[in-house]
Jmol script that loads the backbone (N, CA, C; Angstrom):
load data "model"
ATOM      1  N   UNK A   1      -5.070 -11.140  -0.604  1.00  0.00           N
ATOM      2  CA  UNK A   1      -5.776 -12.313  -1.101  1.00  0.00           C
ATOM      3  C   UNK A   1      -7.114 -11.902  -1.730  1.00  0.00           C
ATOM      4  N   UNK A   2      -7.757 -10.914  -1.133  1.00  0.00           N
ATOM      5  CA  UNK A   2      -9.028 -10.450  -1.694  1.00  0.00           C
ATOM      6  C   UNK A   2      -8.824  -9.872  -3.089  1.00  0.00           C
ATOM      7  N   UNK A   3      -7.731  -9.155  -3.288  1.00  0.00           N
ATOM      8  CA  UNK A   3      -7.472  -8.568  -4.602  1.00  0.00           C
ATOM      9  C   UNK A   3      -7.080  -9.641  -5.616  1.00  0.00           C
ATOM     10  N   UNK A   4      -6.467 -10.715  -5.172  1.00  0.00           N
ATOM     11  CA  UNK A   4      -6.196 -11.843  -6.074  1.00  0.00           C
ATOM     12  C   UNK A   4      -7.521 -12.433  -6.530  1.00  0.00           C
ATOM     13  N   UNK A   5      -8.451 -12.587  -5.598  1.00  0.00           N
ATOM     14  CA  UNK A   5      -9.779 -13.083  -5.963  1.00  0.00           C
ATOM     15  C   UNK A   5     -10.435 -12.163  -6.997  1.00  0.00           C
ATOM     16  N   UNK A   6     -10.348 -10.861  -6.781  1.00  0.00           N
ATOM     17  CA  UNK A   6     -10.917  -9.897  -7.726  1.00  0.00           C
ATOM     18  C   UNK A   6     -10.232 -10.032  -9.088  1.00  0.00           C
ATOM     19  N   UNK A   7      -8.926 -10.250  -9.073  1.00  0.00           N
ATOM     20  CA  UNK A   7      -8.183 -10.410 -10.333  1.00  0.00           C
ATOM     21  C   UNK A   7      -8.620 -11.675 -11.063  1.00  0.00           C
ATOM     22  N   UNK A   8      -8.814 -12.760 -10.325  1.00  0.00           N
ATOM     23  CA  UNK A   8      -9.272 -14.006 -10.950  1.00  0.00           C
ATOM     24  C   UNK A   8     -10.668 -13.811 -11.534  1.00  0.00           C
ATOM     25  N   UNK A   9     -11.537 -13.142 -10.793  1.00  0.00           N
ATOM     26  CA  UNK A   9     -12.881 -12.870 -11.307  1.00  0.00           C
ATOM     27  C   UNK A   9     -12.824 -11.979 -12.548  1.00  0.00           C
ATOM     28  N   UNK A  10     -11.932 -11.002 -12.533  1.00  0.00           N
ATOM     29  CA  UNK A  10     -11.770 -10.140 -13.707  1.00  0.00           C
ATOM     30  C   UNK A  10     -11.301 -10.963 -14.905  1.00  0.00           C
ATOM     31  N   UNK A  11     -10.403 -11.916 -14.654  1.00  0.00           N
ATOM     32  CA  UNK A  11      -9.928 -12.787 -15.730  1.00  0.00           C
ATOM     33  C   UNK A  11     -11.070 -13.615 -16.292  1.00  0.00           C
ATOM     34  N   UNK A  12     -11.901 -14.149 -15.417  1.00  0.00           N
ATOM     35  CA  UNK A  12     -13.041 -14.953 -15.868  1.00  0.00           C
ATOM     36  C   UNK A  12     -14.010 -14.123 -16.706  1.00  0.00           C
ATOM     37  N   UNK A  13     -14.145 -12.849 -16.341  1.00  0.00           N
ATOM     38  CA  UNK A  13     -15.067 -11.967 -17.061  1.00  0.00           C
ATOM     39  C   UNK A  13     -14.375 -11.210 -18.199  1.00  0.00           C
ATOM     40  N   UNK A  14     -13.053 -11.437 -18.317  1.00  0.00           N
ATOM     41  CA  UNK A  14     -12.245 -10.791 -19.352  1.00  0.00           C
ATOM     42  C   UNK A  14     -12.299  -9.255 -19.256  1.00  0.00           C
ATOM     43  N   UNK A  15     -12.195  -8.748 -18.012  1.00  0.00           N
ATOM     44  CA  UNK A  15     -12.207  -7.297 -17.793  1.00  0.00           C
ATOM     45  C   UNK A  15     -11.140  -6.895 -16.781  1.00  0.00           C
ATOM     46  N   UNK A  16     -10.443  -5.838 -17.048  1.00  0.00           N
ATOM     47  CA  UNK A  16      -9.573  -5.159 -16.081  1.00  0.00           C
ATOM     48  C   UNK A  16      -8.553  -6.041 -15.355  1.00  0.00           C
ATOM     49  N   UNK A  17      -8.087  -7.105 -15.974  1.00  0.00           N
ATOM     50  CA  UNK A  17      -7.117  -7.979 -15.308  1.00  0.00           C
ATOM     51  C   UNK A  17      -5.825  -7.220 -15.037  1.00  0.00           C
ATOM     52  N   UNK A  18      -5.371  -6.451 -16.002  1.00  0.00           N
ATOM     53  CA  UNK A  18      -4.120  -5.714 -15.830  1.00  0.00           C
ATOM     54  C   UNK A  18      -4.210  -4.762 -14.652  1.00  0.00           C
ATOM     55  N   UNK A  19      -5.314  -4.057 -14.524  1.00  0.00           N
ATOM     56  CA  UNK A  19      -5.482  -3.107 -13.419  1.00  0.00           C
ATOM     57  C   UNK A  19      -5.505  -3.839 -12.077  1.00  0.00           C
ATOM     58  N   UNK A  20      -6.139  -4.994 -12.042  1.00  0.00           N
ATOM     59  CA  UNK A  20      -6.186  -5.790 -10.805  1.00  0.00           C
ATOM     60  C   UNK A  20      -4.800  -6.310 -10.462  1.00  0.00           C
ATOM     61  N   UNK A  21      -4.043  -6.741 -11.464  1.00  0.00           N
ATOM     62  CA  UNK A  21      -2.686  -7.235 -11.222  1.00  0.00           C
ATOM     63  C   UNK A  21      -1.795  -6.109 -10.694  1.00  0.00           C
ATOM     64  N   UNK A  22      -1.961  -4.931 -11.243  1.00  0.00           N
ATOM     65  CA  UNK A  22      -1.191  -3.782 -10.765  1.00  0.00           C
ATOM     66  C   UNK A  22      -1.513  -3.511  -9.301  1.00  0.00           C
ATOM     67  N   UNK A  23      -2.786  -3.619  -8.932  1.00  0.00           N
ATOM     68  CA  UNK A  23      -3.181  -3.395  -7.538  1.00  0.00           C
ATOM     69  C   UNK A  23      -2.576  -4.444  -6.614  1.00  0.00           C
ATOM     70  N   UNK A  24      -2.566  -5.702  -7.031  1.00  0.00           N
ATOM     71  CA  UNK A  24      -1.953  -6.751  -6.211  1.00  0.00           C
ATOM     72  C   UNK A  24      -0.461  -6.464  -6.045  1.00  0.00           C
ATOM     73  N   UNK A  25       0.201  -6.058  -7.115  1.00  0.00           N
ATOM     74  CA  UNK A  25       1.628  -5.723  -7.026  1.00  0.00           C
ATOM     75  C   UNK A  25       1.860  -4.532  -6.102  1.00  0.00           C
ATOM     76  N   UNK A  26       0.979  -3.540  -6.160  1.00  0.00           N
ATOM     77  CA  UNK A  26       1.096  -2.381  -5.272  1.00  0.00           C
ATOM     78  C   UNK A  26       0.959  -2.818  -3.811  1.00  0.00           C
ATOM     79  N   UNK A  27      -0.004  -3.687  -3.552  1.00  0.00           N
ATOM     80  CA  UNK A  27      -0.215  -4.160  -2.185  1.00  0.00           C
ATOM     81  C   UNK A  27       0.973  -4.996  -1.698  1.00  0.00           C
ATOM     82  N   UNK A  28       1.550  -5.784  -2.577  1.00  0.00           N
ATOM     83  CA  UNK A  28       2.725  -6.577  -2.193  1.00  0.00           C
ATOM     84  C   UNK A  28       3.894  -5.663  -1.841  1.00  0.00           C
ATOM     85  N   UNK A  29       4.065  -4.596  -2.605  1.00  0.00           N
ATOM     86  CA  UNK A  29       5.126  -3.634  -2.282  1.00  0.00           C
ATOM     87  C   UNK A  29       4.863  -2.957  -0.945  1.00  0.00           C
ATOM     88  N   UNK A  30       3.604  -2.622  -0.671  1.00  0.00           N
ATOM     89  CA  UNK A  30       3.245  -2.025   0.614  1.00  0.00           C
ATOM     90  C   UNK A  30       3.508  -3.024   1.749  1.00  0.00           C
ATOM     91  N   UNK A  31       3.217  -4.301   1.510  1.00  0.00           N
ATOM     92  CA  UNK A  31       3.483  -5.331   2.516  1.00  0.00           C
ATOM     93  C   UNK A  31       4.981  -5.447   2.792  1.00  0.00           C
ATOM     94  N   UNK A  32       5.795  -5.310   1.750  1.00  0.00           N
ATOM     95  CA  UNK A  32       7.253  -5.319   1.945  1.00  0.00           C
ATOM     96  C   UNK A  32       7.685  -4.177   2.858  1.00  0.00           C
ATOM     97  N   UNK A  33       7.097  -3.007   2.668  1.00  0.00           N
ATOM     98  CA  UNK A  33       7.423  -1.855   3.523  1.00  0.00           C
ATOM     99  C   UNK A  33       7.016  -2.116   4.967  1.00  0.00           C
ATOM    100  N   UNK A  34       5.837  -2.687   5.156  1.00  0.00           N
ATOM    101  CA  UNK A  34       5.372  -3.010   6.512  1.00  0.00           C
ATOM    102  C   UNK A  34       6.298  -4.049   7.143  1.00  0.00           C
ATOM    103  N   UNK A  35       6.710  -5.035   6.366  1.00  0.00           N
ATOM    104  CA  UNK A  35       7.635  -6.051   6.870  1.00  0.00           C
ATOM    105  C   UNK A  35       8.932  -5.413   7.337  1.00  0.00           C
ATOM    106  N   UNK A  36       9.493  -4.527   6.531  1.00  0.00           N
ATOM    107  CA  UNK A  36      10.739  -3.855   6.913  1.00  0.00           C
ATOM    108  C   UNK A  36      10.572  -3.100   8.225  1.00  0.00           C
ATOM    109  N   UNK A  37       9.465  -2.397   8.364  1.00  0.00           N
ATOM    110  CA  UNK A  37       9.197  -1.650   9.597  1.00  0.00           C
ATOM    111  C   UNK A  37       9.028  -2.592  10.786  1.00  0.00           C
ATOM    112  N   UNK A  38       8.318  -3.695  10.575  1.00  0.00           N
ATOM    113  CA  UNK A  38       8.079  -4.647  11.656  1.00  0.00           C
ATOM    114  C   UNK A  38       9.385  -5.296  12.111  1.00  0.00           C
ATOM    115  N   UNK A  39      10.233  -5.667  11.161  1.00  0.00           N
ATOM    116  CA  UNK A  39      11.517  -6.271  11.527  1.00  0.00           C
ATOM    117  C   UNK A  39      12.406  -5.283  12.258  1.00  0.00           C
ATOM    118  N   UNK A  40      12.427  -4.051  11.790  1.00  0.00           N
ATOM    119  CA  UNK A  40      13.219  -3.022  12.464  1.00  0.00           C
ATOM    120  C   UNK A  40      12.752  -2.864  13.904  1.00  0.00           C
ATOM    121  N   UNK A  41      11.443  -2.743  14.071  1.00  0.00           N
ATOM    122  CA  UNK A  41      10.893  -2.576  15.418  1.00  0.00           C
ATOM    123  C   UNK A  41      11.163  -3.813  16.279  1.00  0.00           C
ATOM    124  N   UNK A  42      11.006  -4.998  15.699  1.00  0.00           N
ATOM    125  CA  UNK A  42      11.252  -6.234  16.431  1.00  0.00           C
ATOM    126  C   UNK A  42      12.668  -6.264  16.988  1.00  0.00           C
ATOM    127  N   UNK A  43      13.656  -5.991  16.137  1.00  0.00           N
ATOM    128  CA  UNK A  43      15.043  -6.068  16.576  1.00  0.00           C
ATOM    129  C   UNK A  43      15.428  -4.926  17.518  1.00  0.00           C
ATOM    130  N   UNK A  44      14.741  -3.804  17.428  1.00  0.00           N
ATOM    131  CA  UNK A  44      15.026  -2.689  18.324  1.00  0.00           C
ATOM    132  C   UNK A  44      14.399  -2.878  19.703  1.00  0.00           C
ATOM    133  N   UNK A  45      13.200  -3.483  19.733  1.00  0.00           N
ATOM    134  CA  UNK A  45      12.425  -3.499  20.967  1.00  0.00           C
ATOM    135  C   UNK A  45      12.387  -4.834  21.699  1.00  0.00           C
ATOM    136  N   UNK A  46      12.498  -5.933  20.990  1.00  0.00           N
ATOM    137  CA  UNK A  46      12.358  -7.239  21.641  1.00  0.00           C
ATOM    138  C   UNK A  46      13.702  -7.706  22.183  1.00  0.00           C
ATOM    139  N   UNK A  47      13.721  -8.097  23.442  1.00  0.00           N
ATOM    140  CA  UNK A  47      14.964  -8.549  24.075  1.00  0.00           C
ATOM    141  C   UNK A  47      15.020 -10.062  24.236  1.00  0.00           C
ATOM    142  N   UNK A  48      13.891 -10.735  24.102  1.00  0.00           N
ATOM    143  CA  UNK A  48      13.839 -12.180  24.236  1.00  0.00           C
ATOM    144  C   UNK A  48      14.178 -12.819  22.890  1.00  0.00           C
ATOM    145  N   UNK A  49      15.292 -13.541  22.847  1.00  0.00           N
ATOM    146  CA  UNK A  49      15.769 -14.126  21.586  1.00  0.00           C
ATOM    147  C   UNK A  49      14.771 -15.111  20.995  1.00  0.00           C
ATOM    148  N   UNK A  50      14.104 -15.883  21.831  1.00  0.00           N
ATOM    149  CA  UNK A  50      13.133 -16.848  21.320  1.00  0.00           C
ATOM    150  C   UNK A  50      11.941 -16.124  20.707  1.00  0.00           C
ATOM    151  N   UNK A  51      11.500 -15.067  21.335  1.00  0.00           N
ATOM    152  CA  UNK A  51      10.396 -14.267  20.777  1.00  0.00           C
ATOM    153  C   UNK A  51      10.798 -13.673  19.437  1.00  0.00           C
ATOM    154  N   UNK A  52      12.038 -13.211  19.322  1.00  0.00           N
ATOM    155  CA  UNK A  52      12.527 -12.655  18.056  1.00  0.00           C
ATOM    156  C   UNK A  52      12.467 -13.720  16.969  1.00  0.00           C
ATOM    157  N   UNK A  53      12.932 -14.915  17.289  1.00  0.00           N
ATOM    158  CA  UNK A  53      12.925 -15.994  16.296  1.00  0.00           C
ATOM    159  C   UNK A  53      11.503 -16.352  15.876  1.00  0.00           C
ATOM    160  N   UNK A  54      10.577 -16.417  16.831  1.00  0.00           N
ATOM    161  CA  UNK A  54       9.190 -16.750  16.506  1.00  0.00           C
ATOM    162  C   UNK A  54       8.563 -15.687  15.611  1.00  0.00           C
ATOM    163  N   UNK A  55       8.730 -14.423  15.990  1.00  0.00           N
ATOM    164  CA  UNK A  55       8.131 -13.342  15.203  1.00  0.00           C
ATOM    165  C   UNK A  55       8.767 -13.241  13.822  1.00  0.00           C
ATOM    166  N   UNK A  56      10.083 -13.435  13.774  1.00  0.00           N
ATOM    167  CA  UNK A  56      10.770 -13.375  12.482  1.00  0.00           C
ATOM    168  C   UNK A  56      10.239 -14.470  11.552  1.00  0.00           C
ATOM    169  N   UNK A  57      10.011 -15.656  12.094  1.00  0.00           N
ATOM    170  CA  UNK A  57       9.441 -16.754  11.303  1.00  0.00           C
ATOM    171  C   UNK A  57       8.035 -16.407  10.834  1.00  0.00           C
ATOM    172  N   UNK A  58       7.224 -15.846  11.709  1.00  0.00           N
ATOM    173  CA  UNK A  58       5.851 -15.455  11.355  1.00  0.00           C
ATOM    174  C   UNK A  58       5.874 -14.412  10.242  1.00  0.00           C
ATOM    175  N   UNK A  59       6.733 -13.411  10.388  1.00  0.00           N
ATOM    176  CA  UNK A  59       6.836 -12.377   9.360  1.00  0.00           C
ATOM    177  C   UNK A  59       7.276 -12.982   8.028  1.00  0.00           C
ATOM    178  N   UNK A  60       8.177 -13.943   8.085  1.00  0.00           N
ATOM    179  CA  UNK A  60       8.638 -14.600   6.862  1.00  0.00           C
ATOM    180  C   UNK A  60       7.521 -15.348   6.153  1.00  0.00           C
ATOM    181  N   UNK A  61       6.677 -16.012   6.926  1.00  0.00           N
ATOM    182  CA  UNK A  61       5.546 -16.726   6.329  1.00  0.00           C
ATOM    183  C   UNK A  61       4.560 -15.752   5.684  1.00  0.00           C
ATOM    184  N   UNK A  62       4.317 -14.636   6.340  1.00  0.00           N
ATOM    185  CA  UNK A  62       3.435 -13.625   5.758  1.00  0.00           C
ATOM    186  C   UNK A  62       4.032 -13.050   4.474  1.00  0.00           C
ATOM    187  N   UNK A  63       5.336 -12.866   4.464  1.00  0.00           N
ATOM    188  CA  UNK A  63       6.019 -12.372   3.259  1.00  0.00           C
ATOM    189  C   UNK A  63       5.868 -13.371   2.117  1.00  0.00           C
ATOM    190  N   UNK A  64       6.007 -14.652   2.428  1.00  0.00           N
ATOM    191  CA  UNK A  64       5.830 -15.681   1.397  1.00  0.00           C
ATOM    192  C   UNK A  64       4.413 -15.636   0.834  1.00  0.00           C
ATOM    193  N   UNK A  65       3.435 -15.432   1.700  1.00  0.00           N
ATOM    194  CA  UNK A  65       2.040 -15.375   1.244  1.00  0.00           C
ATOM    195  C   UNK A  65       1.820 -14.201   0.295  1.00  0.00           C
ATOM    196  N   UNK A  66       2.359 -13.039   0.647  1.00  0.00           N
ATOM    197  CA  UNK A  66       2.167 -11.883  -0.237  1.00  0.00           C
ATOM    198  C   UNK A  66       2.927 -12.074  -1.547  1.00  0.00           C
ATOM    199  N   UNK A  67       4.087 -12.707  -1.481  1.00  0.00           N
ATOM    200  CA  UNK A  67       4.837 -12.990  -2.711  1.00  0.00           C
ATOM    201  C   UNK A  67       4.053 -13.932  -3.626  1.00  0.00           C
ATOM    202  N   UNK A  68       3.405 -14.943  -3.057  1.00  0.00           N
ATOM    203  CA  UNK A  68       2.618 -15.880  -3.867  1.00  0.00           C
ATOM    204  C   UNK A  68       1.422 -15.178  -4.497  1.00  0.00           C
ATOM    205  N   UNK A  69       0.811 -14.251  -3.771  1.00  0.00           N
ATOM    206  CA  UNK A  69      -0.289 -13.480  -4.356  1.00  0.00           C
ATOM    207  C   UNK A  69       0.206 -12.689  -5.564  1.00  0.00           C
ATOM    208  N   UNK A  70       1.374 -12.100  -5.424  1.00  0.00           N
ATOM    209  CA  UNK A  70       1.955 -11.360  -6.544  1.00  0.00           C
ATOM    210  C   UNK A  70       2.238 -12.292  -7.718  1.00  0.00           C
ATOM    211  N   UNK A  71       2.717 -13.500  -7.428  1.00  0.00           N
ATOM    212  CA  UNK A  71       2.972 -14.478  -8.487  1.00  0.00           C
ATOM    213  C   UNK A  71       1.694 -14.808  -9.259  1.00  0.00           C
ATOM    214  N   UNK A  72       0.603 -14.992  -8.529  1.00  0.00           N
ATOM    215  CA  UNK A  72      -0.684 -15.296  -9.182  1.00  0.00           C
ATOM    216  C   UNK A  72      -1.099 -14.136 -10.075  1.00  0.00           C
ATOM    217  N   UNK A  73      -1.001 -12.917  -9.557  1.00  0.00           N
ATOM    218  CA  UNK A  73      -1.383 -11.742 -10.350  1.00  0.00           C
ATOM    219  C   UNK A  73      -0.519 -11.625 -11.603  1.00  0.00           C
ATOM    220  N   UNK A  74       0.776 -11.867 -11.464  1.00  0.00           N
ATOM    221  CA  UNK A  74       1.663 -11.798 -12.625  1.00  0.00           C
ATOM    222  C   UNK A  74       1.325 -12.878 -13.648  1.00  0.00           C
ATOM    223  N   UNK A  75       0.971 -14.060 -13.172  1.00  0.00           N
ATOM    224  CA  UNK A  75       0.579 -15.141 -14.074  1.00  0.00           C
ATOM    225  C   UNK A  75      -0.696 -14.788 -14.824  1.00  0.00           C
ATOM    226  N   UNK A  76      -1.688 -14.266 -14.103  1.00  0.00           N
ATOM    227  CA  UNK A  76      -2.933 -13.855 -14.763  1.00  0.00           C
ATOM    228  C   UNK A  76      -2.664 -12.799 -15.826  1.00  0.00           C
ATOM    229  N   UNK A  77      -1.829 -11.845 -15.488  1.00  0.00           N
ATOM    230  CA  UNK A  77      -1.496 -10.786 -16.439  1.00  0.00           C
ATOM    231  C   UNK A  77      -0.787 -11.380 -17.656  1.00  0.00           C
ATOM    232  N   UNK A  78       0.105 -12.322 -17.423  1.00  0.00           N
ATOM    233  CA  UNK A  78       0.800 -12.974 -18.522  1.00  0.00           C
ATOM    234  C   UNK A  78      -0.130 -13.747 -19.432  1.00  0.00           C
ATOM    235  N   UNK A  79      -1.124 -14.399 -18.858  1.00  0.00           N
ATOM    236  CA  UNK A  79      -2.102 -15.142 -19.657  1.00  0.00           C
ATOM    237  C   UNK A  79      -2.881 -14.170 -20.545  1.00  0.00           C
ATOM    238  N   UNK A  80      -3.253 -13.042 -19.985  1.00  0.00           N
ATOM    239  CA  UNK A  80      -4.007 -12.053 -20.767  1.00  0.00           C
ATOM    240  C   UNK A  80      -3.145 -11.518 -21.916  1.00  0.00           C
ATOM    241  N   UNK A  81      -1.890 -11.225 -21.622  1.00  0.00           N
ATOM    242  CA  UNK A  81      -1.007 -10.703 -22.662  1.00  0.00           C
ATOM    243  C   UNK A  81      -0.819 -11.748 -23.773  1.00  0.00           C
ATOM    244  N   UNK A  82      -0.626 -12.995 -23.361  1.00  0.00           N
ATOM    245  CA  UNK A  82      -0.351 -14.046 -24.330  1.00  0.00           C
ATOM    246  C   UNK A  82      -1.589 -14.463 -25.130  1.00  0.00           C
ATOM    247  N   UNK A  83      -2.739 -14.509 -24.461  1.00  0.00           N
ATOM    248  CA  UNK A  83      -3.933 -15.056 -25.108  1.00  0.00           C
ATOM    249  C   UNK A  83      -5.045 -14.024 -25.329  1.00  0.00           C
ATOM    250  N   UNK A  84      -4.779 -12.802 -24.936  1.00  0.00           N
ATOM    251  CA  UNK A  84      -5.770 -11.761 -25.168  1.00  0.00           C
ATOM    252  C   UNK A  84      -6.873 -11.858 -24.250  1.00  0.00           C
TER     253      UNK A  84
END
end "model"
wireframe off; spacefill off
backbone 0.3
color backbone group
């Protein structure tokens, strides 16, 4: 979210939007890797089915948040490409 803010500020100042968008995309990919590791560990280590469901839901919400950040960065990048 902090890098999305930096990207929006870069857009307002008309500087380095593409580089900021690339960083947000990199962070989203890293978050995907962390999610995969967390889910693997959850299913390997947690024996309580209700706890698994709760954590899986929490991880899903975090994944949605990182995906939305990536969407914002892609939109900003698209605006720059389209409108200079």
